C-alpha positions, 0 to 999 in steps of 0.5 A: 273166459279161462283157458281150456283144460289140457286134453286127456293124457292118453292122446298123442302130442299135438305137435307130432306130425305123422311120419308116413311112407309113400306106400302108407300115404297111398293107402290113406288116399285109397281108403278115402276113395268111394270104391263102389260103383252102384250107378252107371258112369259114362266116363268110366265106361268110356275109359273101358272102351265102351261108348255109352251114348245112351247115358247122355242122349237124349239130353236130360232136362230139368223140371219146369218148376226148377227152371222157373225158380232158377230163371227168377233168381237169375233175373234178380242176380243179374240186376244186382250184378249190374247195379251193385257190383263194381269189379274195378273197385274190388280189383283196386281195393283188393276187397269185396265191399261189405255192402255187396256181401250183405246184399248177396246175403239178402238176395239169398245167394249164400243159400242157393244150394240149401233146401227151402225148408232151411231158408235156402233157395233150393236151386238145382246144380244147373242153376247154381252153376249158371248163377256162379257163371253170372256173378263170376263174370262181374268179379271172379272173387265173388264167385269164389266167395259163394262157391267156397261157401256152398260147394265145399264149405259147411252146407254141402258136407252137412247136406250129405253127411250131417245129422238132422240136428246139425242141419237144423242148427247150421243150415238156416245160418248158412242160407242167410247170415253166415259165411263158411269156409273149408280148412284142409291144407296146411303149410306142409300138407297139400295133396298128401293128407296122410301127413295132416298135423292138425289134431283133434283130441277127445276130452269129455264131450268135446274135442280140442283142436291144435294146428295151423291151416293155410289158404283158407278161402273165406277163412278171413270173414267166415263165421263157420268152418269145416275143419279136417283134423287128425284124431289120434288112434286109441292105444291097444287095450283102450276100450274108449276115451274117458271111460266111454265105450266105443259104440258103432265105430263112431267114437274111438276109431281115430283118423282124419275127421271133419268138424263144424267149428265156430270161427269166433271160438276162443283160441282161433286166430286168423294170422294173415290175409294172403294176397295173390296174383289174381282174385284180389278180393279173395278172403283167404288166410292162415288160421291157427287153432290153439286148444280150441274146444269143439263139441263132439256133436259138431263132428260130421260123420264118424271119426276117420271119415273126414277124407271120404267126406271131403272127396265125396263132397267134391264130386259135385262141388268141383262143378263150380270151377268149370261154371266160372270158366264157362262164364269167362269163355262167354266174356272172352268171346264177347270182347273178341267179337266186338274188338276184332270187328272194329280194330282194322289192320291192312285194310280190314278188321283183324277178325278177318285175318286168318291168324286172328280168326283161328283164335276167335274160332277156338274161343267160340267152339271151346266155350260151346263145348265147356258149357255142354260139358257143364250143363250135362254133368250138372243135370246128371248130378241133379237127376242122381241116376248116374255116378258122375265122380269122373265126369265132374273131375273131367269138367274141372280139369278140362274147364280150368285148362281150356279157360286159361288158353282162351284168356291167353288168346284174348290177351293176344287178340287185344295186343298191347291193350290186352297186356294193359290194365283196365284202369290204365286204358280208362285213364287214357280214354279207352274202354276199360277191358280187364283182359289181363286181369281175367288171365290172372284170375283164371290161373288159380283154377288149375290149382284150386280144388286139386291141381291139374297134376293131381286131377290127372292122377285122381282120374287115372286111378278111377279110369283103371279101377276095373283093371285093378279090381281084377288084376290088382293082386297080380301086380302087387309085389307084397302079395303071395304067390297064391294071391297072384294065382287067384288074381291071374285066374280072375283077370283071365276071365275078365279079359277073355270077355273084355278084349274081344269087344275092343276090336270092332264096334259101331264106330266102324259102321257108316250109318251109326248115329245117323240122327246126328246128321240131319239134312242141311246140318254138319255131320256130327255122326262122324264125330261120334263114330270117331269117339266110339273108335277112339274109346276102344283104342284108348282102352287098348292103350291102357291095357297094353301099358298095364301089361308092360309096366304092371306095378310101375304103372302108377309112376308113369304120370306122364303117360297117365296124364295123356290118357286122361286128357284124351278121355277129357277130349272124348267126353267134351266131344260127346257132350258138344254133339248131344247139346247141339242135337238137343238145341236143334230139336228145341229149335234154339239156334240149332244150326249154329250149335251144329256148326260150333260142335262140328268146329270143336270136334275137328279141333279136338280130334287134332289134339287127340291124335297128338296126345296118342302120338305122345303116349309112346313117343315122348321125352319122359325117360330123358326128363327124369334123368335131367331132373336128377341132374338138376336136383344133384347140382349138375347144372348149377352153372346154368343158373349163373349170370342172374340175381335172385330177388327172392327174400331169405325166409324159409321155403315153408313157414313154421307151423308148430302148434301153440298160442298165436303171437300175431294179431287176429285179422279176422273181420266179421261181415254185417 
C-alpha cells in the first residue's frame, strides 16, 4: 500500500504539544465532568451530611434469570480456571499462553458484558465482577486482560455512546474473537489530558492519527483500540473542513475525541512490551501512530467528547478493580486460616497469638466489607436507579488501598515464607504459596485507572459540588463584584436551609435503626447511628474548610484526601451493615455476617477518628516547606554516601510524532 496522503494544510501540526496553564487544565477536566445529578446518590448525600439509608436498604437484589445465567457461567469459568490455567507458568514465562486466551474466547469470557443480541453473554455487573474475582484469583494478569477489554476497551464506550452501525460492526467481534485496548496515556501525559499530544486531523472522510501512547494495557495483543486524540480546533472563519458544513456540532468542533481503530492498520507500531514488578503476564506496551487513517465513521460521539466518554465509561468500569481486590482478600483469608492453624509457636497455633490474630481479624472483616461495597455498588449499577459515580470511585479507591494492606499482612503472617517465591517454596518441598506475588500484583491497583491521589481529588470535587454550585462564583477570583453578590445571595438561601440540619438527627436517638439489632446478634444499629452522626460532622468540617480557605480549598489536597477517606469508611460501614442484615434475612450465615460487620465497623471507627484528628492537626504546612527545600537543593547533602544504580537515560522518553524506527512487537492471538 502507498503511504497515506498528508492531512489538509488547514490543521495544526501534529508535533505541536498544547501548552496549557494550570487553570486551563482544570477547565478541560471540569468540562469533561458529568455535571448533572438526575438520580439520587447515597455517597453524594453522605458528604452533604444526609444519611440516606433508604437508598441502600433493603439490599437490592438481581432478577432470578440474571442469577441463573450468571451462576451457570461461573461454574464453567471455575472449571476452566482449575483445569486450564496454571498461574505459575504465567508468572514464570511472563505471558498468558495463547491457548488460555483462545479458551477464554470460546467460553465467552470476552463477551461477559456484551448483550446477547451481539453474541455476548449479557451478564449483569454483579456477575461480571464475580467472574473477574474468580479468574483474577487464578492469575491477576488474566483478570486485567478481561477487564481492560470490557470495562474500558471498545465494548463499554460503544454500549453507551456508539451508533447502531458501530455496535453492529464491532460488538460481535469483541464478544468472541477480538481483543480491545484503551489508549489515553502518553509518555508525558497522565492525569492531565489537556496536554494530550496525539492528534487526529480530518482529511476527507477520514481522520489521520499521529502520536505515541504509553502503558497500553492489552495493546500488544489487541485487535481493536479505543484511542483518545486531539482534533485541532478550526480556525476562525472556517465553516467546516474540506468544504463540508458543520452540522449538529458533530464535525468541526475539535478537542479530545475518541476513535475505534483497527490495531493492524498501516502506520501503527507496538514499539515495546513493558515489564512490571507485578502482573507479569500483562500485555502492556508503547504504541506509535504515524499517519494512520481512521474512517470518520469510527469516531465515538462528537468531536471534543472524548474525555467525557472516558470518564462516564469509568463510572462503572472502575468496579472491575475492586472486584479483583475482593478476590484477593478471599484468598488472603484462606491462606491465613490454613497456615495459621498448622504453624505453631510457643506451644500453640500462631493464629491464637494476639499479634497474629488481629491481622487475621482485619483480613476477614475487611474482605467482608469490600465484598459488601462491591456487590451493593454493582447491583445499583445494574438497576440504574441511582447515580453511582461517587460510589464506584470510592469502591476503587478503598478496595485498592485495603487489598494492598491485606496482602502485606498475609506476607507478615507467613513470615520468611511470605517473602519467598512460590517456585522456591516448591523447590524445597513446601506448598507453593505465591504471597509475595500477590503483593506485587496488587500494587498497581493503587495507580491503575486513577491513582489514589487523583481519586481523592476526583471524589472531593464531586463531594463539594453542591457547595461550588451555590458559592462557586463567590470564591472565584476572576468573577465580578456583581457575580459575587449574586452568588452570595444564592449561598445564603442554601446554607440557611442546610446548616440547621447538620445539628441533630436520628444518630442521636437510641432506638434508631432498631431492625439492625435483632435478638442474639451484635448491635449494628449503633454503628449506623455513628455513621449518621459522623456524616453530619463530616459535612460541617467541609463547610468550615470552605469558609476558611475559600478559593484556596483546591490546593489543600491533604485535607481533601482525609475528607474522602472518611467518606469511604462511612460508605463501607453502611454497606457492611446492610449486607449483614440481608444475609440474616436470607438465613445465609447471618450470625457470622453480623459478627464480621460488627468487627469491621469497630475497626473502621478507629480509623475514622484518627482521620478526623488529622484534619486539623497535621504537618501539611511544614511538609510544603520541606518539599520546597528538597527541590531547591537545600538537603542534597543528605543524599551523600550512596551510589545510584539508575541508568543515564532521560526521565521521560522522547515521543515526537513520526515514523517508527523500531520493530513491531504486536502479536495476534489465534
